[in-house]
C-alpha positions in Angstrom: -55.2 91.9 -19.4 -53.3 89.4 -21.5 -51.5 86.4 -20.1 -48.7 84.4 -21.5 -49.9 81.1 -23.0 -48.6 78.9 -20.2 -50.0 81.3 -17.5 -53.4 81.2 -19.3 -53.4 77.4 -19.4 -52.4 77.3 -15.7 -55.4 79.5 -14.9 -57.6 77.2 -17.0 -56.4 74.1 -15.1 -57.2 75.7 -11.8 -60.6 76.7 -13.1 -61.2 73.1 -14.3 -60.3 71.6 -10.9 -62.0 74.2 -8.6 -65.2 73.5 -6.8 -67.4 70.4 -7.1 -66.5 68.2 -10.0 -63.7 68.4 -12.5 -63.8 69.5 -16.1 -62.0 66.5 -17.5 -62.4 67.7 -21.1 -60.6 70.9 -20.4 -57.8 69.1 -18.6 -57.6 66.6 -21.5 -57.3 69.4 -24.1 -54.6 71.3 -22.1 -52.4 68.4 -20.9 -52.4 65.9 -23.8 -50.3 66.2 -27.0 -47.5 68.3 -25.7 -43.8 67.9 -26.3 -41.6 67.2 -23.3 -40.3 70.8 -23.4 -43.9 72.3 -23.4 -45.0 70.0 -20.6 -42.0 71.1 -18.4 -42.9 74.8 -19.1 -46.5 74.2 -18.2 -45.6 72.4 -15.0 -43.3 75.2 -13.9 -45.9 77.9 -14.8 -48.6 76.0 -12.9 -46.5 75.7 -9.8 -45.7 79.4 -10.0 -49.4 80.2 -10.4 -51.0 77.8 -8.0 -48.1 76.8 -5.7 -49.1 73.1 -6.4 -47.6 70.3 -8.4 -49.6 69.7 -11.5 -49.0 65.9 -11.5 -50.3 65.7 -7.9 -53.3 67.8 -8.8 -54.1 65.6 -11.8 -53.8 62.4 -9.6 -56.2 63.9 -7.0 -58.8 65.3 -9.4 -59.1 62.4 -11.9 -59.4 58.6 -11.7 -59.2 55.4 -13.6 -57.8 55.2 -17.1 -58.0 59.0 -17.6 -55.9 59.5 -14.5 -53.3 57.1 -15.7 -53.2 58.7 -19.1 -53.0 62.3 -17.9 -50.2 61.3 -15.4 -48.2 59.7 -18.2 -48.7 62.9 -20.3 -47.6 65.1 -17.4 -44.5 63.0 -16.8 -43.2 64.1 -20.3 -41.7 60.8 -21.3 -42.2 61.2 -25.0 -39.5 59.6 -27.2 -38.0 61.5 -30.0 -38.7 60.1 -33.5 -35.9 58.1 -34.9 -36.4 56.7 -38.4 -34.0 53.9 -37.8 -36.1 52.6 -34.9 -39.6 53.6 -35.9 -40.1 51.5 -39.0 -43.1 49.6 -40.4 -41.5 46.3 -39.3 -41.4 47.5 -35.7 
């Protein structure tokens, strides 16, 4: 069977966090580097799949600097690029 991309990633997140230990590399590769829109779609798909909030799960399953970084990524607070603001001087 084929899954939609966000559904497949939701399945992989559950797989990475099930049982003893957490596959942090898998979580890292799925959660990091997404646009705000993609992250919102992933969080909705994960809640639909697992009936759990992705941010709460990441906080529970990780710790330290990795936890802080994954939570920031999951909060989808990426700023849009603005050439007037993002200059070499700033």
